[in-house]
C-alpha positions as CSV (number, residue, x, y, z in Angstrom):
1,M,0.2,0.1,-0.1
2,G,1.6,3.6,-0.6
3,S,1.3,6.6,1.4
4,D,-1.2,7.8,4.0
5,V,-3.8,11.0,3.0
6,L,-5.6,12.7,4.1
7,P,-8.2,14.4,1.8
8,C,-9.8,17.6,2.9
9,Y,-12.7,19.5,1.1
10,V,-13.7,23.4,1.9
11,V,-16.8,23.7,0.9
12,C,-18.1,27.6,1.2
13,D,-21.4,29.2,0.6
14,V,-20.6,31.8,-2.2
15,S,-23.8,33.3,-2.5
16,L,-24.2,37.2,-2.5
17,S,-24.0,37.6,1.2
18,M,-20.9,36.1,1.6
19,A,-19.2,39.3,-0.7
20,D,-18.3,41.2,3.3
21,H,-16.4,37.7,4.5
22,L,-14.5,36.8,1.2
23,D,-11.4,38.5,1.8
24,E,-11.2,37.4,5.4
25,L,-12.0,33.6,4.0
26,N,-9.2,33.6,1.3
27,T,-6.7,35.0,3.8
28,G,-7.3,32.1,5.8
29,L,-7.3,29.9,3.0
30,R,-3.6,31.2,2.6
31,E,-2.9,30.7,6.6
32,F,-3.7,27.1,5.9
33,R,-1.6,27.0,2.8
34,G,1.1,28.5,4.5
35,A,1.2,26.3,7.8
36,V,1.0,23.0,6.1
37,H,3.7,23.8,3.8
38,A,5.8,25.1,7.2
39,D,5.3,21.3,8.3
40,A,7.7,18.7,7.2
41,S,5.8,16.4,9.2
42,V,2.5,16.8,6.6
43,T,2.9,18.7,3.8
44,D,2.7,15.8,1.6
45,R,0.1,14.0,3.6
46,V,-2.9,16.6,3.1
47,L,-4.6,16.9,-0.3
48,C,-7.0,19.8,-0.8
49,S,-10.5,20.7,-2.8
50,L,-12.2,23.4,-2.8
51,V,-15.7,23.4,-3.3
52,G,-18.4,26.7,-3.6
53,F,-22.5,26.2,-3.4
54,G,-25.1,28.3,-3.6
55,E,-28.3,27.6,-5.7
56,T,-26.0,24.7,-7.1
57,P,-22.4,23.3,-5.9
58,Q,-18.7,23.3,-8.4
59,V,-15.4,22.3,-8.3
60,V,-13.3,25.3,-8.0
61,Q,-10.2,23.3,-7.3
62,P,-10.0,19.4,-7.8
63,L,-8.5,17.6,-5.0
64,Y,-4.3,17.6,-4.9
65,L,-1.5,18.6,-2.7
66,L,-1.5,21.9,-1.3
67,D,1.3,23.2,-4.0
68,E,-1.5,25.9,-5.0
69,L,-4.5,26.6,-3.7
70,A,-7.3,28.6,-5.7
71,E,-9.2,31.6,-4.5
72,L,-12.8,31.3,-4.1
73,P,-14.3,33.2,-6.5
74,A,-16.9,36.0,-6.1
75,P,-20.1,35.8,-5.5
76,G,-22.5,35.7,-7.7
77,P,-26.7,36.3,-7.5
78,C,-28.5,33.6,-7.0
79,A,-31.8,33.3,-5.3
80,G,-30.7,30.5,-2.8
81,T,-28.5,28.5,-0.1
82,N,-29.0,25.3,-0.3
83,F,-27.0,23.2,1.6
84,G,-28.6,19.4,0.7
85,P,-27.5,19.4,-2.9
86,A,-23.6,20.5,-1.4
87,F,-24.1,17.2,0.1
88,T,-25.3,15.2,-2.2
89,F,-22.6,16.4,-4.2
90,L,-19.6,16.1,-1.6
91,R,-20.7,12.4,-1.5
92,S,-20.2,11.8,-5.8
93,V,-17.4,13.4,-5.3
94,I,-15.4,11.9,-2.2
95,D,-16.4,8.6,-3.8
96,D,-14.6,9.2,-6.9
97,D,-11.4,11.1,-5.3
98,V,-11.1,8.0,-2.7
99,R,-11.3,5.7,-5.2
100,L,-8.9,7.1,-8.1
101,L,-6.5,7.0,-4.8
102,E,-7.0,3.8,-3.9
103,K,-6.8,2.8,-7.9
104,H,-3.1,4.4,-7.0
105,R,-2.2,2.3,-4.0
106,V,-3.0,5.3,-1.7
107,R,-3.9,4.7,1.8
108,V,-6.3,6.7,2.6
109,H,-7.9,8.5,6.2
110,R,-11.6,9.6,6.2
111,P,-11.8,12.9,4.6
112,M,-12.6,16.2,6.0
113,V,-15.0,18.2,4.8
114,F,-14.8,22.2,5.9
115,F,-18.1,23.6,5.4
116,L,-18.5,27.7,5.5
117,S,-21.6,29.8,5.3
118,D,-23.0,32.5,7.1
119,G,-26.6,32.4,6.7
120,Q,-29.6,29.9,6.8
121,P,-30.0,27.1,4.4
122,T,-33.2,27.8,1.5
123,D,-34.0,24.2,2.2
124,P,-34.2,23.5,5.3
125,V,-36.8,20.7,4.9
126,T,-34.8,18.3,2.6
127,W,-31.0,19.4,3.5
128,P,-31.4,17.2,6.6
129,A,-31.7,13.7,4.5
130,A,-28.7,14.8,1.9
131,F,-26.8,15.4,5.2
132,A,-27.9,12.1,6.6
133,E,-26.9,10.1,3.5
134,L,-23.1,11.9,3.2
135,T,-22.4,10.9,7.2
136,D,-24.1,7.5,7.1
137,P,-22.1,4.9,9.7
138,A,-22.4,2.4,7.0
139,W,-20.7,4.5,4.6
140,A,-16.4,4.1,5.1
141,R,-15.9,7.2,3.3
142,R,-18.0,9.3,5.2
143,P,-15.9,12.6,6.2
144,R,-15.2,14.0,9.9
145,V,-16.9,17.6,9.1
146,V,-16.1,20.5,10.7
147,T,-18.6,23.9,10.6
148,F,-17.4,27.5,10.4
149,G,-19.8,30.5,10.6
150,V,-19.4,33.6,9.7
151,G,-21.9,36.9,10.1
152,D,-24.8,36.0,10.8
153,A,-24.6,32.1,10.4
154,D,-27.2,30.0,11.3
155,E,-26.0,28.5,15.0
156,D,-28.1,26.0,15.2
157,A,-28.1,24.4,11.6
158,L,-24.3,24.5,11.6
159,G,-23.8,22.8,15.1
160,R,-26.1,20.0,13.6
161,I,-23.6,19.9,10.7
162,G,-20.6,19.7,12.5
163,T,-20.1,16.0,13.6
164,F,-16.5,16.5,14.8
165,R,-15.9,20.4,15.5
166,T,-18.2,23.7,15.0
167,Y,-16.8,27.4,15.2
168,L,-18.0,30.6,14.5
169,S,-15.7,33.7,13.3
170,R,-17.6,36.2,16.3
171,D,-16.2,34.2,19.1
172,G,-12.9,35.4,17.6
173,V,-11.6,32.2,15.6
174,R,-9.9,32.8,12.1
175,L,-10.8,30.2,9.4
176,G,-6.6,29.9,9.1
177,T,-6.2,29.0,12.4
178,A,-9.5,26.3,12.3
179,L,-8.1,24.7,9.3
180,I,-4.7,24.0,10.9
181,A,-5.9,22.9,14.2
182,S,-8.6,20.0,12.8
183,V,-6.1,18.9,10.3
184,M,-3.3,18.8,13.0
185,H,-5.8,16.8,15.2
186,V,-6.4,14.1,12.8
187,L,-2.9,13.3,11.7
188,S,-1.2,13.5,15.0
189,T,-3.5,11.0,16.0
190,C,-3.2,9.1,12.6
191,R,0.5,8.9,12.3
192,P,1.6,6.7,9.5
193,P,5.1,4.8,9.1
194,A,7.8,7.0,8.8
195,D,8.7,5.3,5.5
196,R,5.8,6.3,4.1
197,T,5.4,9.7,2.0
198,L,3.9,11.3,-1.3
199,T,5.8,13.4,-3.3
200,G,4.6,15.5,-6.5
201,R,6.1,13.1,-8.5
202,E,3.6,10.3,-7.1
203,M,0.5,12.2,-7.7
204,T,0.3,10.3,-11.2
205,W,-3.8,9.4,-9.7
206,R,-4.7,13.4,-10.6
207,R,-7.4,13.3,-12.3
208,T,-7.9,13.9,-16.2
209,E,-10.1,13.7,-18.9
210,G,-11.2,10.0,-19.8
211,D,-9.8,8.8,-15.9
212,R,-12.4,6.7,-14.1
213,P,-12.9,5.7,-10.7
């Protein structure tokens, strides 16, 4: 079996109300990338994908090493902040990514999802079922979910979604700090054998056109 890696999915609400928080969140992502690169014990073990959602979700950056990390796109006009489609989308993306990693003999820890929002879900009736599918105990790839609320985030909803940890920026917590603390906690309790590392050259699993899980 190949190296041990931790896939991390940063899933951010990019509805119009998030415009005031965009600079803060992009700064947090840069701090996260810098901290991972500063620690040689985790640099080659953390993979990251960036997903944006409003009415519908989309991949902003596919899962890869933190050599580069895209910035969050400027929020566009949209009629809703739908949590459910994001959770359904994540289950599919995680399934495909982990299968590809395992196909290339990479040992994969349970993924982490960092879910960021500043408001209330506009699909309050349907999102819980989609979230239950994402975190189904019978699914071996179910992610640990960390939530991070900014602005007037729905603390109750985020508390239900954060299976691992929940943070609120109004409590003085920075996004970069929350990301780093969560990743380091998992990796510090899931140390791989010392001779297992993953280099950029070995990342041949990276999805290309026509690649299938």
